[in-house]
C-alpha positions in Angstrom: 21.1 23.5 18.0 21.2 26.9 16.2 24.2 28.1 18.2 26.0 24.8 17.5 25.1 25.0 13.8 26.5 28.6 13.5 29.9 27.3 14.6 30.3 25.5 11.3 30.9 26.5 7.7 29.8 24.2 4.8 32.6 23.7 2.3 32.2 23.4 -1.5 32.8 19.6 -1.3 29.8 19.2 1.1 32.0 18.7 4.2 31.6 21.0 7.3 34.4 22.8 9.1 34.2 24.1 12.7 35.1 27.8 12.7 34.6 28.4 16.5 34.5 26.1 19.5 31.2 24.3 19.6 29.4 22.3 22.3 26.1 20.4 21.9 24.2 18.4 24.5 22.6 15.6 22.5 21.0 12.3 23.0 24.4 10.6 22.9 25.9 13.1 25.5 28.0 16.1 25.1 29.7 16.8 21.7 32.6 19.2 21.8 34.3 20.3 18.6 37.4 22.4 18.2 37.9 25.0 15.4 39.6 23.6 12.3 37.9 20.2 12.6 36.3 19.1 9.3 33.6 16.4 8.9 32.4 14.5 5.9 29.2 12.4 5.6 29.7 8.8 6.6 32.4 9.6 9.2 31.4 9.5 12.8 32.7 11.6 15.6 31.6 10.6 19.2 29.2 8.1 17.6 27.5 10.8 15.5 27.7 11.6 11.8 28.2 15.3 12.3 28.1 16.2 8.6 24.8 14.4 8.2 23.4 16.0 11.4 24.3 19.5 10.1 22.9 18.6 6.6 19.7 17.4 8.2 19.5 20.6 10.3 19.8 22.8 7.2 17.2 20.7 5.4 14.7 21.0 8.3 15.0 17.5 9.7 15.1 18.2 13.4 16.5 14.9 14.7 20.1 15.8 15.5 22.6 13.5 17.1 21.2 10.3 15.7 24.0 8.0 14.5 23.1 6.4 11.1 
């Protein structure tokens, strides 16, 4: 997860932008994100709320790739 997390930058508005190609093998399968993609909480990508997943990772909640 650390490598996947490092591919994103948190924006001032709380959204996350992918800055380098990222791939993560999660419980819902493979998630591939291209640079320039931006995610906000409440929006799902491949059945995952990526912004929430990244927020949870930062806050120490280690349950990535759970769609909520």
